[in-house]
N, C-alpha and C positions, 0 to 999 in steps of 0.2 A: 563650135565647138570643135568641128573635126579638128579643125587647127591645133587647140589645145589636147585631143587625143594624141597627133601624132607628135606634137613636144613633147607630151607624157613619155611616149616609149622612148622617143630618142635621146631622153635624160636616162635613162636606163633606173636603177636604185636609189638614186641621187635624189632625195626630197629638194636639195636646196636648187639643186640645178636646172629641177624641174617648174619650179617657181620664178626663178629668173626667167626661162627660157618663155614662158608662158606669158607672161606680162604684155600688157600692152603698153607703150612708153607714147608720151604726148608730150608735144614739145608745147610751152606756155607764152610765148609773146607777148611781153607787158610795155613794151618800148619807152618804159623808166630806167631810167637810172637803179641798180641796184639797192642804194639806198633811198629812194625816196620813198616817200611817206606812205604814199599808196600800195609801194610795194611789200612795205617794212610791217606795215599795219592792216592790211588787207587782204593783198595779192597772196605775199607767202604764206600768209598761216590758212589761208584757205585749202592752196596746193599742200603743206605741210599734214594738213588734217586729212586729206585725200590719201595721204602716202601712207599716212599710218593707218589706213585700215585697207589700203591698194592690197596689200599682201601679195598674190601671185595674179591678180584680174589686171592691176592698171599703175602706169607708176607717171607723175608729171615733172619731166623736167624743164627749171626757169629758163629763158633766156631773155639776159635783159638791153636797154639799149634800141638806139634805132634802128641799127644793121639791118636785123631781118626785119623787124616790124617797127613804123613807125605811127604818129600821134593822125597821118591823112591814109593810111596804105593798108589801116589794120583787117579792114573789110577784105579786103580781094586777098589776102594775107590766107587769111583763115580758110577762105572758099578757092583759093587757087592750093590748100595744104603744103604753104611752108611753114606752118605753126598748125598745131591745130587745135591749139586752145587760146585763145587773144583776148585781150585788155582792150576796150578803145571808147572812148568820151563822143556820143552822138552829134555833139552840136558841131564836131568837127567833120559830118558827114552829114549836115541836114538833107541833103538831095535824098540820101535814101532811107531818112529815116523820120518822114517830116510831121508823122503821128506822135512818135516819141518825144516831139520837142511843145509837147504838153506841158514837159517837166521843166520846162525855162518859163515856164508862164508865173507872172513876180503875185505876190500879196499870198498864194494858197500854200504850198510847203511851209510849215511851220517845224519839223524839223526831219532829219536827214533820216532816220529810224521812220518816220509815219510815210514820206516820200517811198522807198524804195518797197515798203511795204505795199504801200499801196498801187505801185508802178508793175508790180509784179502781181496782183489780184488781176490788175485790168489785161497783161499778157495772157495771164490764165482764158479771162474770159473770148481774150477771141479780139481785142479794141482796136492790138495794133495789126490787123488784118497781114495781107502778103509782105510787109515791113520783116517781118519775122520767120516768112514761105521757107527760106532756106541756112537759117540756121536754128540753132539751139540754146538759149540763153539758159546760162545757170545759176549767173548772180545779177540783179538790178542795184544801183548801187547809189541812190539819189545825193547831187549835191547839197549843201546849204544854199538860203538865198544867198546870192552876191548883193557885195557893199561897193559903191561907188569909192577910186581914188583917185588923187591928181599927185604931180610930182611939182613940189616948191609954189602950190597955189591954194589960196583958205577953198576950203571947203564945210561949210557946215550946211546949205541947202541947195537942190540941186539947180535954183537955176545959177548956181555960177560953173555949170559946165556951158554955158553959152559960149559960144564963138573957140570952144576947144576941143581937137581932134581926142574922140576916146574909144580906148579898143571896143571893139562887139566883139563876146563870144557865141552870137544867135541872132535869129533875126527880131528875137523882140527885145534883148538889150539894146539892137538898131533903135528898134522906134522908142525907145526910152531915152534913147539920146538925143534923136534926134527929137522930141516932143521939148525939149528941153533946151533947145537950139544947138547942140554940139553937131559935131562931125564924127558920125561911126567912121572905124578904121578896122577891115579885116587883116589882124594879125595872129598865127599861132602862138598858140600858150608859151614854145620853145624862140619864140622869136621877139615878145615881149620887153625881153629885159632891155634887150639894144633898143628897142623903139623908142625906149621910157628916157633911156641913158644918154640917146643919140637927141630928144626932141622931135621925133617924128610922129610922137605919140605923145600927148599932153596926161593922159590918164585912162584908166583902165575899170571896167565894170568886171570885179571879180571877187569868188568869196575869198576867205582868207587859208582856206587848205593849201591854193598856188604859191603860195608866199615864201615858206620855208622850203621848199625843192628847188624853183627856182628864181629866187634871190630875190624877188619882188621887195623888199619892205627895204632894199637896199637903192632902189629907183621910182620910189613914193615918198610923200609927207604926210600928205592929210585923207583924212578917209570919212565917208559918212555911211554910217549904219543904216542902211534903208530895205527893206524885200524886196530886191529891184531884180529875182528871179533865179531859178535854179539854174540845176545841168544833170545831165544821164552819162552815168557810165556800166558798160554791160560786161562782163565776161558770158564768152558764148564760145561754141564749136560752129563748124558746116555739119549743117542735116545731113547731108548721106555720111560724111566721117563718122558723126554720132550712129549713124544708124548700121557704120559698120563695125563699130566696138560689138564685145562679146556681152552675154547678159552682165556677167558679173560684175565687168567694166561698168556698163550704164547702170548698177546697183548700186556701186559704190560713191559714180558722182553725183546719181540722185539723190543719194542721204545727205548731202553735201554741197546742195542745190534747192533751188524753186525759194519760196518766198520766207519761211523760218529765216533760211539763210541769209538771204537779200536784207530781211530786219536788222540782225545782228550785223552785217556789215555796218549799214546805217548808224546802227548806233556807236561804231566804231568812227564812225566819219564824224558824227556830230560830239565827240570828245576831240575827236584831230581837229577840229574847227575854232573850238574856244584854247588851247592848247596853240593853236597856230596865230591866232589873233594874239593871246599872252605874250608867243615872240617877237612879235612885231614891238607888241605894247613896251618892252622892253629896252627896247631902244627909245631914250627918252626925246628925239627930234621928232616923233613922228604926234599930229596931233590927231583925235578923235573926237568925231559926234556923233549921238545918237538922234538919229530922225522921231523927232516927237507926235503922239498922238495927231497932231494940227497936220505936221508934214506927211503925216502916213495917210489920213483924210484927204488930202491935196491930190499926193499919189493918185489915190483910190480915184478921187473925181475925173483929174485929167488924165491918167492912163487909161483906166480898171474896162471900163464897155469897151473901147476904142481896140484896145491891143488885144480882148476875146473877140469881138467882132473880125479884127484881121486874120486870127486864126481860125474862127470859123469859113473866113470867104478864102481861105488859102487851104485849107485842108478837107478834103471831102468827108462829111460826117463831125468835124470837128466841134460844131456845137453841142453834140452826144457828147462827145469826147470829152469836152470837157466837166458837162453833165457828170458822166458816169466817174471823173478824176476824182472830182468834188467828195463825189458818193464813198469810195473808194477811200480819201482823205478822213473825211469824217469818222468811219469804220475804223481807222489804222491808229488813231489818236491814243496815245497810251491811256 
């Protein structure tokens, strides 16, 4: 408050100058191109809403592309105060967010809206422990269940992954690939196009939202829709930077953050997923198969208990976390 008083005195009688001088500017690193759908559909509208109300308290300036922040270093960049707000996918830094990988379990989340709200509520109950000790999450954005995709090969059943090299986005999807005889590959989202184009990979486990932004529709041909696990994106700040904000700035950010804002972001992602699948389908060379109830039952029988047991074994308190996630998902159904 003292800093704001000094700024106001220096401004003199000009209200506009005082407002500009007292506003706290936060750089927001998105890691993505400015035209990427996650930016245009979720991140920019959120920043615009904060700025519309920020007035003299806070202003967000967006920084796009991988120069300041990328998909691998986003956590370090915000903790080191290179940027003050950041977007990142927890699956790209799994060792830092092992408990949050509950979001990647298959067969649980039905919609992004439901998952985003459930994960935010888990956070509010302290379920993620020290994973969030040094940060302040502002938005939880659950992504839809992934599907299986191959380039130039038939795909109507999971057994057709046998003998193929499939890109995995999480330990859970790697386990799924191995269970059906495939070889999981760890390749970042920005490098998947080249891997599929060159034949380094035969396919990927991914939701459709990634296809328009990373042009994966150009390097895949066959798709099998089954609930193969989701992924979680976060908008967050470093806790010490959050604590250093003025009360007014924190109030504005708080109003546009939290569980209701996360639920709304998830609803946007649900619409985006449907739109993206339609985008891929608009190219007549693609073949789509939708998993039958029998295929889903087989997936559950083969993987359900094994994957959950593996998660519970790797993550301290994992069994209770899964149970808590199920409860929050049930409560979060529209």
